[in-house]
C-alpha positions as a printed Julia matrix, in Angstrom:
190×3 Matrix{Float64}:
 -18.28  -11.6   -10.27
 -14.77  -11.62   -9.4
 -12.98  -12.37   -6.06
  -9.8   -10.55   -5.52
  -7.2   -10.93   -2.49
  -4.35   -9.26   -2.12
  -1.88   -7.26    0.69
  -1.19   -3.76    0.54
   0.66   -1.57    2.49
  -1.95    1.38    4.5
  -1.8     4.72    3.86
  -2.26    5.64    8.23
   0.62    7.75    9.83
   3.29    5.76   10.9
   3.32    6.3    14.64
   4.16    2.87   15.54
   7.55    3.52   13.73
   8.12    6.71   15.6
   7.57    5.19   19.02
   9.94    2.27   17.77
  12.82    4.07   17.09
  12.06    6.42   19.97
  11.6     3.83   22.56
  14.79    1.21   21.1
  17.06    4.96   21.64
  16.11    5.21   24.93
  16.14    1.41   26.16
  19.99    1.26   24.4
  20.59    4.5    26.46
  19.48    3.51   29.37
  21.59   -0.15   28.82
  24.54    2.16   28.5
  23.8     4.2    31.07
  23.94    1.59   33.91
  26.84   -0.09   32.07
  29.0     2.89   33.11
  27.07    3.54   36.78
  26.62    0.32   37.83
  27.11   -3.59   37.53
  27.66   -5.23   34.13
  25.14   -7.66   34.18
  22.68   -5.48   34.8
  23.68   -3.27   31.89
  23.49   -6.52   29.85
  20.02   -7.72   31.12
  18.36   -3.86   30.32
  20.18   -4.37   26.68
  18.38   -7.78   26.32
  15.3    -5.99   27.13
  15.41   -3.52   24.66
  16.21   -6.0    22.07
  13.26   -7.63   22.57
  10.7    -4.85   23.32
  12.43   -3.97   19.89
  11.68   -6.84   18.19
   7.96   -6.86   19.51
   7.05   -3.41   18.31
   8.29   -3.9    14.88
   5.88   -7.31   14.3
   3.77   -5.16   15.47
   4.12   -1.99   13.27
   4.06   -4.72   10.57
   0.86   -5.81   10.81
  -0.54   -2.66   11.42
   0.84   -1.32    8.76
   0.75   -4.2     6.19
  -3.43   -4.83    5.18
  -5.08   -7.85    3.35
  -8.06   -7.15    1.19
 -10.48   -8.99   -0.26
 -12.49   -7.24   -3.09
 -16.08   -8.88   -5.22
 -17.31   -7.22   -8.0
 -20.36   -7.44   -9.32
 -22.04   -5.88  -12.87
 -22.84   -2.5   -10.7
 -20.4    -2.19   -8.12
 -17.84   -3.46   -6.04
 -17.48   -4.35   -1.9
 -13.83   -4.53   -0.07
 -13.08   -4.71    3.5
 -12.57   -1.08    3.96
 -15.99   -0.16    2.58
 -19.29   -1.17    2.12
 -20.45   -1.25   -1.59
 -19.28    1.14   -3.95
 -21.51    1.8    -7.21
 -19.42    2.34  -10.36
 -21.88    5.12  -10.87
 -20.68    6.96   -7.62
 -16.79    6.51   -8.43
 -15.82   10.21   -9.69
 -12.44   10.3    -9.32
  -9.39    7.42  -10.05
  -5.97    8.59   -9.35
  -3.52    5.6   -10.68
   0.63    6.89  -11.18
   0.86    4.98  -14.34
   4.65    7.09  -15.05
   5.81    4.57  -12.39
   3.96    1.34  -13.25
   6.4    -0.9   -15.69
   3.11   -2.51  -17.14
   2.55    0.09  -18.58
   5.69    0.75  -20.17
   7.96    3.1   -17.11
  11.29    1.89  -17.32
  11.66    2.98  -13.06
  12.32   -0.22  -12.33
  15.98   -0.29  -14.78
  16.57    2.75  -12.5
  15.89    1.92   -9.39
  17.74   -1.5    -9.91
  20.99    0.45  -10.45
  20.89    2.53   -7.61
  20.72    2.31   -3.92
  17.35    3.45   -3.56
  14.59    1.29   -2.33
  11.62    0.79   -5.36
   8.74    3.04   -4.88
   5.58    2.23   -3.19
   2.36    3.2    -5.73
  -0.71    4.9    -4.52
  -3.59    4.36   -5.94
  -6.46    6.09   -4.99
 -10.4     6.01   -5.83
 -12.76    9.11   -4.81
 -16.46    8.45   -4.17
 -19.18   11.13   -4.71
 -20.22   11.5    -0.84
 -16.31   12.28   -0.66
 -14.87    8.63    0.81
 -11.52    7.71   -0.3
  -9.81    4.16   -0.28
  -6.01    4.37   -1.06
  -4.01    1.51   -1.52
  -0.16    1.49   -1.37
   1.43   -1.23   -3.44
   5.37   -1.92   -4.94
   5.1    -3.42   -8.52
   7.82   -5.67   -7.74
   7.12   -6.79   -4.14
   8.08   -5.58   -1.07
   7.95   -5.74    2.72
   4.18   -5.25    2.68
   3.04   -6.66   -0.74
   4.17   -9.78   -3.0
   4.48   -9.31   -6.99
   1.04  -11.81   -7.39
  -0.06   -9.06   -4.71
   0.21   -6.19   -7.51
  -0.76   -8.42  -10.46
  -4.0    -9.47   -8.55
  -4.33   -5.66   -7.87
  -3.54   -4.31  -11.3
  -6.39   -6.76  -12.78
  -8.88   -5.69  -10.42
  -7.78   -2.17  -11.3
  -7.83   -2.85  -15.05
 -11.95   -4.64  -14.64
 -13.32   -1.64  -12.91
 -11.57    0.9   -15.42
 -13.35   -0.97  -18.27
 -16.99   -1.18  -16.16
 -17.05    2.97  -15.84
 -15.72    2.67  -18.89
 -18.98    0.66  -20.42
 -21.01    3.1   -18.36
 -20.33    6.5   -19.49
 -18.43    5.2   -23.2
 -21.17    2.64  -24.59
 -19.87    3.76  -28.1
 -16.18    2.63  -28.1
 -14.76   -0.43  -26.7
 -10.89   -0.23  -27.32
  -8.83   -3.03  -26.16
  -6.15   -1.35  -23.81
  -5.33   -1.05  -20.53
  -6.97    1.45  -18.19
  -8.35    3.35  -21.24
 -10.35    6.22  -19.43
  -7.43    7.58  -17.26
  -5.51    9.82  -19.19
  -1.84   11.05  -19.32
  -1.24   12.13  -15.71
  -3.1     8.65  -14.26
  -6.47   10.77  -13.46
  -9.79   10.11  -14.51
 -12.65   12.41  -13.18
 -15.94   12.31  -13.91
């Protein structure tokens, strides 16, 4: 039995982000309008309220999107915060973005490091026979929502569950490579 703790980015809609920027723009516009039409002190006061509101909403958005995960694995199943116990035999599909993971030989970090583009968040999905999906979004090199250590912890968990599934369905071959059940696209289907 192993336990894993890591942070990840939730995959929910980014409604707080839209509300955050809309509110900030509206508050800023209102303060500028007050500055033009009325007393300068009132405009400064409304601008300070807009900044405080922006900072507060930004913190709330960050806490809503950044999630903490606690996974406990056993011989036949695993459990996580977002779902009950999940038996390995009930997993019918796993998707891992293998072409974008540096630990699997991707050079994507070098390409992004030499550009102005932010490093991508990688989307990992496990689908059960009931149709339920569990999704984790992480940045391999650390970012706003998870650290590099969080990704390393998640990757160890991923290696463990793919090894257990491999043993469940193919007991004759024990290979020593990472994520042995995935195809070249990063998918595994029952």
